[in-house]
Backbone as a printed PyTorch tensor [residue, N CA C, xyz], in Angstrom:
tensor([[[237.3190, 207.4270, 100.8020],
         [236.7170, 207.2030,  99.7210],
         [235.4900, 206.1930, 100.0800]],

        [[235.4640, 205.1500, 101.1920],
         [234.2260, 204.4340, 101.4520],
         [233.3530, 205.3360, 101.7630]],

        [[233.3420, 205.9130, 102.5200],
         [232.3090, 207.1030, 103.0450],
         [231.8750, 207.8570, 102.0070]],

        [[232.1470, 208.1350, 100.6660],
         [231.8630, 209.0220,  99.5860],
         [230.6490, 207.6360,  98.8960]],

        [[231.4520, 206.7040,  98.9330],
         [230.7690, 205.6450,  98.2610],
         [229.4720, 205.3160,  98.7160]],

        [[229.3490, 205.1470, 100.0040],
         [228.0980, 204.8750, 100.9770],
         [227.2180, 206.0190, 100.5530]],

        [[227.8980, 207.0560, 100.5720],
         [226.8990, 208.5030, 100.1090],
         [226.0160, 208.3050,  98.9230]],

        [[227.1590, 208.1620,  98.4050],
         [226.2630, 208.1650,  96.7170],
         [225.4030, 207.1930,  96.5010]],

        [[225.5060, 205.9200,  96.8530],
         [224.8890, 204.7450,  97.0680],
         [223.5820, 205.1750,  97.6880]],

        [[223.4870, 205.9590,  98.9500],
         [222.2940, 206.3950,  99.4560],
         [221.6840, 207.2200,  98.7850]],

        [[222.5590, 208.3320,  98.0790],
         [221.4510, 209.3590,  96.9570],
         [221.0720, 208.4130,  95.7510]],

        [[221.8890, 207.5460,  95.4060],
         [221.2240, 206.7250,  94.2370],
         [219.5870, 206.1950,  94.6100]],

        [[220.1750, 205.5860,  96.0650],
         [218.9070, 205.0410,  96.3960],
         [217.4930, 205.9290,  96.6890]],

        [[217.9880, 207.3480,  97.1470],
         [217.0040, 208.1020,  96.9600],
         [216.2840, 208.4180,  95.8520]],

        [[216.9350, 208.5120,  94.7440],
         [216.6890, 208.6940,  93.5250],
         [215.5540, 207.5370,  92.7860]],

        [[216.3090, 206.2840,  92.8920],
         [215.6160, 205.5090,  92.4570],
         [214.7650, 204.7460,  92.9770]],

        [[214.7690, 204.4840,  94.3830],
         [213.5980, 204.2090,  95.0410],
         [213.5150, 204.7630,  96.6370]],

        [[213.2110, 206.3260,  96.2550],
         [212.6520, 206.6160,  97.2570],
         [211.7440, 206.3290,  98.7040]],

        [[210.8900, 205.1160,  98.4740],
         [210.4110, 205.0280,  99.5470],
         [211.1420, 204.0430, 100.3100]],

        [[211.9960, 203.2410,  99.5340],
         [213.0340, 202.0730, 100.0800],
         [213.8190, 202.6660, 101.0080]],

        [[214.3410, 203.9400, 100.5630],
         [215.6080, 204.5380, 101.0530],
         [215.3700, 205.1690, 102.6300]],

        [[213.6890, 205.3900, 102.5610],
         [213.2330, 205.9630, 104.0040],
         [212.1440, 205.0620, 104.9540]],

        [[212.2610, 203.7400, 104.4680],
         [210.8630, 203.0680, 104.7170],
         [211.3930, 202.5180, 106.5020]],

        [[210.5960, 202.6980, 106.9450],
         [210.5710, 202.6600, 108.5610],
         [210.2760, 201.2670, 108.5500]],

        [[211.3390, 200.5570, 109.7210],
         [211.0660, 199.0080, 109.8070],
         [209.9650, 198.8080, 110.3810]],

        [[209.6450, 199.6350, 111.0450],
         [207.9930, 199.4340, 111.9740],
         [207.2270, 199.6010, 111.2770]],

        [[207.1870, 200.0730, 110.0120],
         [205.8140, 200.1900, 108.8670],
         [206.1290, 198.9910, 108.5020]],

        [[207.4320, 198.9280, 107.8620],
         [207.4990, 197.0260, 106.9460],
         [207.4970, 195.8890, 107.9740]],

        [[207.5460, 195.7610, 108.9790],
         [207.2450, 195.2040, 110.1270],
         [205.4630, 195.1060, 110.4540]],

        [[204.7370, 195.9900, 110.3310],
         [203.7880, 196.3670, 110.6370],
         [202.6140, 195.3780, 109.2270]],

        [[203.2480, 195.7520, 108.2690],
         [202.5400, 195.5020, 106.7540],
         [202.7520, 194.1490, 107.0130]],

        [[203.8680, 193.3870, 107.0520],
         [204.2930, 192.0390, 107.1720],
         [203.0350, 191.2560, 108.3310]],

        [[203.1360, 191.8310, 109.5230],
         [202.2830, 190.8060, 110.1520],
         [200.8630, 191.3490, 109.8540]],

        [[200.4270, 192.3480, 109.7410],
         [199.3770, 192.6690, 109.4480],
         [198.4780, 191.4360, 107.7430]],

        [[199.3770, 191.6120, 107.0900],
         [199.1020, 190.6270, 106.0930],
         [199.0020, 188.8890, 106.8190]],

        [[199.6570, 188.8920, 107.4490],
         [199.8040, 187.6580, 108.0240],
         [198.4870, 187.0790, 108.5500]],

        [[197.7330, 188.2690, 109.6100],
         [196.7360, 188.3500, 110.3490],
         [195.5530, 188.4920, 108.9380]],

        [[195.6570, 189.1300, 108.1420],
         [194.5680, 188.8360, 107.3410],
         [194.5250, 187.7190, 106.3440]],

        [[195.2810, 187.2340, 106.1960],
         [195.9290, 185.8960, 105.4960],
         [194.9630, 184.8500, 106.2790]],

        [[194.8660, 184.7570, 107.7940],
         [194.3240, 183.8630, 108.7280],
         [193.1140, 184.4670, 109.1160]],

        [[192.4500, 185.9450, 108.7740],
         [191.3730, 186.5270, 109.3800],
         [190.7120, 187.2340, 107.8350]],

        [[190.6860, 187.0740, 107.1320],
         [190.3330, 188.1200, 106.1000],
         [189.0100, 188.9100, 106.3480]],

        [[188.1980, 188.2990, 106.9690],
         [186.9450, 189.9110, 107.2550],
         [187.4210, 190.4700, 108.1280]],

        [[188.8430, 190.7690, 108.9270],
         [189.0030, 191.4600, 110.0780],
         [189.6260, 193.1730, 109.5400]],

        [[188.6440, 194.3070, 109.7770],
         [188.6650, 195.3790, 109.4700],
         [189.5480, 196.2320, 110.2320]],

        [[190.0950, 195.9380, 110.9750],
         [191.0950, 196.4100, 112.0420],
         [192.2520, 196.4010, 111.5330]],

        [[192.7710, 195.4340, 110.8570],
         [194.0450, 194.6970, 110.1970],
         [194.0480, 195.4460, 109.2320]],

        [[193.2830, 195.7370, 107.8470],
         [193.4440, 196.1370, 106.9900],
         [193.4390, 197.5240, 107.6130]],

        [[193.1390, 198.2430, 108.4920],
         [193.2000, 199.5700, 108.5490],
         [195.1320, 199.7540, 109.2140]],

        [[195.2930, 199.1150, 110.1710],
         [196.4210, 199.1360, 110.3900],
         [197.7030, 198.7630, 109.3330]],

        [[197.1410, 197.6310, 108.1370],
         [198.3290, 197.5990, 107.4920],
         [198.1020, 199.0200, 106.4680]],

        [[197.0280, 199.3380, 106.1740],
         [196.9840, 200.8650, 105.1940],
         [197.5850, 201.9040, 105.5550]],

        [[197.4600, 201.9800, 107.1870],
         [198.2900, 203.2190, 107.8680],
         [199.5910, 203.2400, 107.8480]],

        [[200.2470, 201.7490, 107.8090],
         [201.5030, 201.8990, 107.6530],
         [202.0260, 202.0650, 105.9670]],

        [[201.4970, 201.3160, 105.3050],
         [201.5220, 201.6620, 103.5780],
         [201.3010, 203.3970, 103.5600]],

        [[200.3390, 204.3930, 104.1390],
         [200.4820, 205.3030, 103.8840],
         [201.5270, 205.8130, 104.6730]],

        [[202.0540, 205.7810, 105.8220],
         [203.1860, 206.0940, 106.3890],
         [204.6640, 205.7480, 105.3300]],

        [[204.7680, 204.7370, 104.8940],
         [205.4750, 204.4640, 103.4940],
         [205.7260, 205.4950, 102.4510]],

        [[204.6590, 206.1820, 101.9930],
         [204.1690, 206.7890, 100.9280],
         [203.4040, 205.7990,  99.9260]],

        [[203.1920, 204.7410, 100.2270],
         [202.3950, 204.2510,  99.2790],
         [201.0140, 204.1190,  99.1900]],

        [[200.4250, 205.2200,  98.6690],
         [198.7820, 205.9650,  98.9230],
         [197.5250, 204.9320,  98.5110]],

        [[198.1680, 204.2550,  97.0630],
         [197.1600, 203.3640,  96.3280],
         [196.9930, 202.1230,  97.1280]],

        [[198.1770, 201.6770,  97.9410],
         [197.6210, 200.3900,  98.9420],
         [196.9180, 201.0600,  99.7240]],

        [[197.3340, 201.9640, 100.4780],
         [196.6110, 202.7500, 101.7790],
         [195.0790, 202.7590, 101.2010]],

        [[194.9200, 203.4360,  99.9920],
         [193.9430, 203.5480,  99.8350],
         [192.7250, 202.1230,  99.5880]],

        [[193.2870, 201.3880,  99.2780],
         [193.0410, 199.7080,  99.1270],
         [192.4890, 199.4080,  99.8720]],

        [[193.5570, 199.4590, 101.3280],
         [193.1650, 198.9950, 102.5980],
         [192.0420, 199.5910, 103.4020]],

        [[192.5280, 200.9930, 103.1840],
         [191.1160, 201.5740, 103.6060],
         [189.6590, 201.3480, 103.2450]],

        [[189.3360, 201.0710, 102.0040],
         [188.5160, 200.9920, 101.0130],
         [187.7240, 199.3040, 101.9210]],

        [[188.5450, 198.4140, 101.8350],
         [188.4610, 196.9240, 102.2640],
         [187.8250, 197.4570, 103.8580]],

        [[188.7680, 198.1990, 104.3450],
         [188.1100, 198.3980, 106.2010],
         [186.7760, 199.0920, 106.0550]],

        [[186.6480, 199.8550, 105.5940],
         [185.0160, 200.1270, 105.4640],
         [184.2180, 199.3850, 104.4970]],

        [[184.5850, 198.5920, 104.0490],
         [183.7220, 197.2010, 103.5680],
         [183.6140, 196.3770, 104.2920]],

        [[184.3320, 196.0330, 105.1420],
         [184.0810, 195.0220, 106.5290],
         [183.4310, 195.7200, 107.6660]],

        [[183.5720, 196.9790, 107.5890],
         [182.8510, 197.4620, 108.6390],
         [182.8880, 198.8920, 108.5780]],

        [[181.2680, 199.3240, 108.1640],
         [181.0600, 200.5160, 107.4280],
         [181.0410, 201.7810, 108.5920]],

        [[180.9460, 201.0650, 109.9440],
         [181.0820, 202.1440, 111.0260],
         [182.3580, 202.4600, 111.6640]],

        [[183.7230, 202.0400, 110.9700],
         [185.0290, 202.3140, 111.3580],
         [185.3820, 203.5510, 111.1150]],

        [[185.3360, 204.6620, 111.7690],
         [185.8060, 206.0250, 111.7740],
         [187.1950, 206.0420, 111.2660]],

        [[187.8880, 205.4300, 112.0680],
         [189.8550, 205.8620, 111.5450],
         [189.9950, 205.5970, 110.1140]],

        [[189.0810, 204.3530, 110.0270],
         [189.4470, 203.7180, 108.3360],
         [188.6300, 205.0470, 107.2250]],

        [[187.4750, 205.7180, 107.6590],
         [187.0180, 206.7250, 106.3540],
         [188.3190, 208.1890, 106.6220]],

        [[188.6870, 207.9570, 108.1420],
         [189.9330, 209.4840, 107.8100],
         [191.5110, 209.1600, 107.3550]],

        [[191.6900, 207.8030, 107.3900],
         [192.8520, 206.9940, 106.5120],
         [192.3600, 207.4750, 105.0740]],

        [[191.3990, 206.7860, 104.8460],
         [190.9900, 207.0310, 103.2260],
         [190.8890, 208.6530, 102.8010]],

        [[190.4650, 209.4200, 104.0580],
         [190.5340, 211.0180, 103.3630],
         [191.9470, 211.4200, 103.2300]],

        [[192.8660, 210.8150, 104.1490],
         [194.4030, 211.2930, 103.8120],
         [194.7440, 210.8250, 102.3650]],

        [[194.3880, 209.6460, 102.1520],
         [194.7580, 209.2660, 100.8010],
         [194.3210, 210.0950,  99.6750]],

        [[192.8250, 210.4280,  99.6920],
         [191.9940, 211.1150,  98.8190],
         [193.0650, 212.7110,  98.6200]],

        [[193.3780, 213.1770, 100.3370],
         [194.0330, 214.7210,  99.8070],
         [195.4720, 214.2920,  99.1590]],

        [[195.9840, 213.0730,  99.1710],
         [197.3890, 213.1200,  98.1080],
         [196.8010, 213.1010,  97.0150]],

        [[195.6530, 213.0270,  96.5000],
         [195.0100, 212.7870,  95.1810],
         [194.5080, 214.3900,  94.7770]],

        [[194.4090, 215.3530,  95.9840],
         [193.8030, 216.6970,  95.7800],
         [192.5300, 216.4540,  95.7610]],

        [[192.0110, 215.2690,  96.2030],
         [190.4360, 214.9700,  96.0760],
         [189.6680, 215.5770,  97.4250]],

        [[189.5510, 216.9470,  97.3740],
         [189.1650, 217.8340,  98.8930],
         [187.5660, 217.3320,  98.7200]],

        [[186.8150, 217.3590,  98.1500],
         [185.5130, 217.0620,  98.1630],
         [185.3210, 215.5460,  98.7140]],

        [[185.9160, 214.8180,  98.4610],
         [186.0950, 213.5760,  98.5150],
         [186.6440, 213.4020, 100.4400]],

        [[187.5540, 214.4880, 100.6060],
         [188.0380, 214.5480, 102.0070],
         [187.0160, 215.1410, 102.8410]],

        [[186.3880, 215.7360, 102.3130],
         [185.2560, 216.3940, 103.1200],
         [184.3370, 215.3140, 103.3190]],

        [[183.7410, 214.4680, 102.7430],
         [182.7630, 213.3770, 102.6210],
         [182.7850, 212.6340, 103.5320]],

        [[184.4980, 211.9450, 103.7480],
         [184.9310, 211.1230, 104.5660],
         [185.1140, 211.5220, 105.8470]],

        [[185.7680, 212.5800, 105.7770],
         [185.6110, 213.3260, 107.1590],
         [184.5520, 213.6050, 108.0410]],

        [[183.5600, 214.0350, 107.2570],
         [182.2450, 214.2990, 107.8310],
         [181.5870, 213.0280, 108.2750]],

        [[181.9780, 212.0120, 107.5070],
         [181.3460, 210.6470, 108.0430],
         [181.8640, 209.9760, 108.8790]],

        [[183.0190, 210.2590, 109.1980],
         [183.8940, 209.9910, 110.4700],
         [183.4890, 210.6170, 111.6960]],

        [[183.1000, 211.9430, 111.8600],
         [182.7020, 212.8360, 112.5860],
         [181.5320, 212.4420, 113.1410]],

        [[180.4260, 212.5530, 111.8370],
         [179.3550, 211.5560, 112.7200],
         [179.2140, 210.3980, 113.2360]],

        [[180.1590, 209.6280, 113.2040],
         [180.4350, 208.0830, 113.6480],
         [180.9480, 208.3950, 115.0330]],

        [[182.0300, 209.2940, 115.1180],
         [183.0800, 210.0040, 116.2150],
         [182.9690, 211.1920, 116.2590]],

        [[181.8340, 212.0100, 116.8970],
         [181.7230, 213.4280, 117.2040],
         [182.9150, 214.1090, 117.4520]],

        [[183.5510, 213.0340, 118.4180],
         [184.5150, 213.9890, 119.1650],
         [186.2030, 213.6170, 118.2930]],

        [[186.2980, 212.7070, 117.6030],
         [187.5740, 212.5740, 116.9880],
         [188.0480, 213.5660, 116.2940]],

        [[189.4170, 213.9420, 117.1270],
         [190.2060, 215.0030, 116.4820],
         [190.9080, 215.0110, 115.3860]],

        [[191.0870, 213.8880, 115.3340],
         [191.9590, 214.0640, 113.7520],
         [190.8110, 214.0000, 112.1690]],

        [[189.8980, 213.6920, 112.4680],
         [189.1160, 213.9560, 111.5080],
         [188.4940, 215.2850, 111.1160]],

        [[188.6460, 216.4640, 112.3470],
         [188.7800, 218.1460, 112.2410],
         [189.8680, 218.3550, 111.5780]],

        [[191.0690, 217.8640, 112.0970],
         [191.9550, 218.4430, 111.7880],
         [192.1450, 217.9220, 110.1490]],

        [[191.8200, 216.9070, 109.7620],
         [192.0690, 216.7090, 108.3020],
         [190.8720, 217.4680, 107.4280]],

        [[189.5580, 217.7310, 107.9650],
         [188.6150, 218.1840, 107.4170],
         [188.8950, 220.1120, 107.6420]],

        [[189.7670, 220.5170, 108.4200],
         [189.6420, 221.8880, 108.3290],
         [190.6230, 221.9850, 107.3200]],

        [[191.6490, 221.2440, 107.3690],
         [193.1150, 221.4080, 106.2310],
         [192.3510, 221.3780, 104.9310]],

        [[191.4070, 220.2160, 104.7440],
         [190.7570, 220.1170, 103.5060],
         [190.0030, 221.7190, 102.7870]],

        [[189.4150, 222.3340, 103.7170],
         [188.5520, 223.1710, 103.4800],
         [189.4540, 224.7330, 103.5510]],

        [[190.8430, 224.7500, 103.5710],
         [191.8090, 225.6900, 103.3370],
         [191.8430, 225.5750, 102.2620]],

        [[192.6210, 224.1440, 101.8720],
         [192.7070, 224.0490, 100.3940],
         [191.7240, 224.5320,  99.3950]],

        [[190.4760, 224.5020,  99.5880],
         [189.3020, 224.5060,  98.8990],
         [189.1140, 226.0820,  99.3290]],

        [[189.8960, 226.7590,  99.8390],
         [189.2230, 228.2850, 100.0920],
         [187.8820, 228.3360, 100.7290]],

        [[187.7620, 227.5630, 101.5370],
         [186.7810, 227.7220, 102.0780],
         [186.9990, 228.2130, 104.0880]],

        [[187.5620, 229.2260, 104.0010],
         [188.2750, 229.4290, 105.2080],
         [187.3470, 229.6060, 106.4970]],

        [[186.5890, 229.9490, 106.0960],
         [184.9030, 230.1610, 107.2650],
         [184.5180, 228.8020, 107.8480]],

        [[184.5840, 228.0340, 107.0480],
         [184.4820, 226.8270, 107.7550],
         [185.4970, 226.0450, 108.1250]],

        [[186.6590, 226.2850, 107.5450],
         [188.0330, 225.5090, 108.4050],
         [188.1950, 226.1190, 109.8670]],

        [[187.8370, 227.4720, 109.9780],
         [187.9600, 228.0540, 111.3820],
         [186.6420, 227.1360, 112.0190]],

        [[185.5040, 227.2650, 111.3580],
         [184.5380, 226.4840, 112.2670],
         [184.9930, 225.3650, 112.7080]],

        [[185.6380, 224.4010, 112.0780],
         [185.8390, 223.0720, 112.5820],
         [187.0110, 223.2440, 113.6020]],

        [[188.1430, 224.3730, 113.4090],
         [189.1290, 224.7220, 114.1620],
         [188.1540, 224.8070, 116.0430]],

        [[187.3410, 225.8660, 115.8490],
         [186.7180, 226.2570, 117.3210],
         [185.8770, 224.8740, 117.5850]],

        [[185.4150, 224.2540, 116.5990],
         [184.3100, 223.1320, 117.2310],
         [185.8010, 221.9690, 117.9220]],

        [[186.6580, 221.7940, 117.4020],
         [188.0330, 220.9930, 118.0560],
         [188.4020, 221.7240, 119.0300]],

        [[188.4020, 223.0390, 119.3140],
         [188.9230, 223.7700, 120.2470],
         [187.8870, 223.4790, 121.3820]],

        [[186.6070, 223.2860, 121.5220],
         [185.6740, 223.1100, 122.3460],
         [185.7920, 221.7640, 123.0490]],

        [[186.2510, 220.7690, 122.1520],
         [186.5320, 219.3620, 122.3270],
         [187.7210, 219.2350, 123.4060]],

        [[188.8990, 219.9080, 122.5980],
         [190.2830, 219.9680, 123.5530],
         [190.6970, 220.9060, 123.0260]],

        [[190.3170, 221.9640, 124.2310],
         [191.3670, 223.5390, 124.0520],
         [193.0970, 223.8020, 123.9620]],

        [[193.2030, 222.3370, 124.3390],
         [194.8560, 222.4820, 124.2520],
         [195.4870, 221.8530, 122.7820]],

        [[194.5180, 222.0240, 121.9250],
         [194.9110, 221.3190, 120.6220],
         [195.8390, 222.1800, 119.9320]],

        [[197.0470, 222.2870, 120.1990],
         [197.8190, 223.2970, 119.2740],
         [197.7160, 222.9970, 117.5550]],

        [[197.2240, 222.1490, 117.0700],
         [197.3470, 222.0330, 115.8870],
         [195.7320, 222.9560, 115.1210]],

        [[194.9230, 223.1800, 115.9580],
         [193.8130, 223.8170, 115.8390],
         [194.0050, 225.2780, 115.9890]],

        [[194.8830, 225.5750, 116.5640],
         [195.2340, 227.0970, 117.0840],
         [195.9700, 227.5120, 115.4200]],

        [[196.8330, 226.3580, 115.0620],
         [197.8620, 226.8960, 113.9030],
         [196.8300, 226.8530, 112.3530]],

        [[196.4000, 225.8320, 112.5630],
         [195.1280, 225.9370, 111.3610],
         [194.3710, 227.0820, 111.0350]],

        [[193.5780, 227.2910, 112.1800],
         [192.9480, 228.4010, 112.6890],
         [193.4080, 229.9380, 111.8410]],

        [[194.8800, 230.1540, 112.5510],
         [195.7700, 231.1210, 112.6090],
         [196.3140, 231.3710, 110.9050]],

        [[196.3610, 230.0500, 110.3360],
         [196.4690, 230.1030, 108.5240],
         [195.3510, 230.4740, 108.1850]],

        [[194.1150, 230.3660, 108.2390],
         [192.8770, 230.4870, 107.9820],
         [192.7350, 232.1090, 108.3840]],

        [[192.6660, 232.5390, 109.2340],
         [192.6850, 233.9510, 109.5620],
         [193.4630, 234.9060, 108.9550]],

        [[194.9960, 234.3570, 108.8910],
         [196.1110, 235.3430, 108.2150],
         [195.5780, 235.1660, 106.6640]],

        [[195.0860, 233.9490, 105.9180],
         [194.8630, 234.0810, 104.2730],
         [193.5690, 235.3120, 104.1810]],

        [[192.6300, 235.4350, 105.2280],
         [191.2900, 236.2880, 105.0290],
         [192.2630, 237.8520, 105.1870]],

        [[193.6040, 237.7480, 105.5860],
         [193.4090, 239.1590, 106.1770],
         [193.6570, 239.5530, 107.1540]],

        [[193.1520, 238.5460, 108.1750],
         [192.6930, 239.0030, 109.5120],
         [193.7340, 238.9270, 110.7660]],

        [[195.1520, 239.6490, 110.0020],
         [196.3700, 239.1910, 110.9960],
         [196.2350, 239.3880, 112.3640]],

        [[195.6960, 240.5680, 113.1640],
         [195.5730, 240.6290, 114.6100],
         [194.7370, 239.3060, 115.2680]],

        [[193.8410, 238.9940, 114.4340],
         [193.2620, 237.6900, 114.9420],
         [194.0080, 236.1610, 114.8520]],

        [[194.5800, 236.4870, 113.8320],
         [195.9840, 235.2020, 113.2610],
         [196.9700, 235.2420, 114.2700]],

        [[197.8890, 236.2870, 114.5260],
         [198.4900, 236.1270, 115.6320],
         [197.7980, 235.8010, 116.9570]],

        [[196.7870, 236.3080, 117.6310],
         [196.3390, 235.9770, 118.8860],
         [196.2270, 234.1760, 118.8730]],

        [[195.8560, 233.6210, 117.7840],
         [195.3770, 232.1660, 117.5830],
         [197.1250, 231.5760, 117.3840]],

        [[197.9260, 232.5070, 116.9320],
         [199.4820, 231.6340, 116.8140],
         [200.0540, 231.6880, 118.3770]],

        [[199.7310, 233.0830, 119.2300],
         [200.2930, 233.4880, 120.5330],
         [199.4250, 232.0900, 121.3580]],

        [[198.0970, 231.5660, 121.3050],
         [197.8210, 230.5570, 122.0950],
         [198.5060, 229.2690, 122.0980]],

        [[199.8200, 229.1630, 120.7300],
         [200.4880, 228.2200, 121.0030],
         [201.6250, 228.1100, 121.7590]],

        [[202.3860, 229.4910, 122.0240],
         [203.2060, 230.0640, 122.6510],
         [202.5700, 229.6520, 123.9860]],

        [[201.6500, 230.0590, 124.3030],
         [200.9370, 230.0360, 125.6970],
         [201.0390, 228.4180, 126.3710]],

        [[200.3710, 227.6440, 125.4060],
         [200.1380, 226.3610, 126.0150],
         [201.0190, 225.3470, 125.1980]],

        [[201.9490, 225.6670, 124.4770],
         [202.9290, 224.5880, 124.1650],
         [203.6930, 224.2350, 125.3610]],

        [[204.3400, 222.8770, 125.3830],
         [205.4800, 222.4930, 126.4310],
         [206.9100, 222.3950, 125.1860]],

        [[207.4340, 221.7720, 125.7860],
         [208.8760, 222.0620, 125.2860],
         [208.7300, 220.4920, 124.4940]],

        [[207.7430, 219.4950, 124.4540],
         [207.8690, 218.9530, 123.3540],
         [206.9930, 218.9980, 122.1600]],

        [[206.5690, 220.3080, 122.3510],
         [206.1430, 220.6340, 121.0110],
         [206.6310, 222.2240, 120.5810]],

        [[208.1630, 221.6400, 120.4440],
         [208.8430, 222.5200, 119.6820],
         [209.2070, 223.4210, 118.8130]],

        [[208.5180, 222.3670, 117.8710],
         [208.4650, 222.5930, 116.3090],
         [206.9850, 223.7130, 116.0010]],

        [[206.1180, 223.1840, 116.5930],
         [204.7850, 224.0210, 116.5460],
         [205.1160, 225.4890, 117.2280]],

        [[205.8930, 225.6100, 118.2690],
         [205.9560, 226.7710, 118.9580],
         [206.8830, 227.5580, 118.1200]],

        [[207.9390, 226.9080, 117.4610],
         [208.9920, 227.6160, 116.5000],
         [207.8030, 228.1290, 115.2860]],

        [[207.4730, 227.3200, 114.6970],
         [206.2460, 227.5550, 113.4150],
         [205.3110, 229.0060, 114.2210]],

        [[204.9280, 228.6430, 115.0600],
         [203.6200, 229.8350, 115.4550],
         [204.6800, 231.0400, 115.7080]],

        [[205.8250, 231.0240, 116.2960],
         [206.8260, 232.5350, 116.3780],
         [207.3680, 233.0730, 114.9050]],

        [[207.5370, 232.0360, 114.0200],
         [207.9230, 232.9790, 112.9020],
         [206.2000, 233.3270, 111.9980]],

        [[205.3200, 232.7170, 112.3790],
         [204.0870, 233.0610, 111.7280],
         [204.0760, 234.5330, 112.2000]],

        [[203.9370, 234.9060, 113.9750],
         [203.9960, 236.3620, 114.1790],
         [205.1080, 237.2200, 114.1200]],

        [[205.9990, 236.8050, 113.8550],
         [206.8350, 237.5040, 113.3350],
         [206.8410, 238.1880, 111.9510]],

        [[206.4750, 236.9030, 110.8560],
         [206.0350, 237.5000, 109.6750],
         [204.5010, 238.2470, 109.4070]],

        [[203.9110, 238.5010, 110.4370],
         [202.5490, 239.5320, 110.4670],
         [202.9800, 240.4030, 110.9670]],

        [[204.2040, 240.5780, 111.5780],
         [204.4660, 242.1530, 112.2090],
         [204.2780, 242.1950, 113.6640]],

        [[204.2460, 240.9550, 114.1710],
         [203.7870, 240.8090, 115.7420],
         [204.6340, 241.0390, 116.5770]],

        [[204.5620, 240.9230, 117.8010],
         [205.6080, 240.5780, 118.5760],
         [205.4680, 239.7940, 119.6030]],

        [[206.7490, 238.9840, 119.8840],
         [206.5320, 237.6200, 120.9070],
         [206.8750, 238.0550, 122.5640]]])
């Protein structure tokens, strides 16, 4: 009976306090540490970014956005803060703002892989598949082993009805993937089969 009470308590926590039920102790610790650091060093952009990133991981997008904004105010050349804010805008489905911030991050750091990934996914949401593919291709010039770029490119091609090209993109994941990339490999295999391709 005790194990059922514990299970129901956990389910209740999920329903009433979903973020708390899944709160990562590392994120909570980071938030506490960075808050202390900010109190002592209120102009430190990196501390705001780190705390905002932890808030984002917890699902507290408003506080993540606030900290990303403050990090940018403190250091307007901080590419990572623009990408964090872009992720927050993505939660609001404000894809135009995602494009603006990721483009700024790329201008500041032309080889910033995460900025290309986020912008490419925003382009998919905006149905600008050619631009998504262009970002994936640019990212693959920077890092030809970036599995995420092959996957996003494959999705864009698939949506455009270019199934053979999509299969080729997914097959690159199978070719380049390692055992640590198991989820990416399984996802790619499923997409290939769904498109009528063979593995």
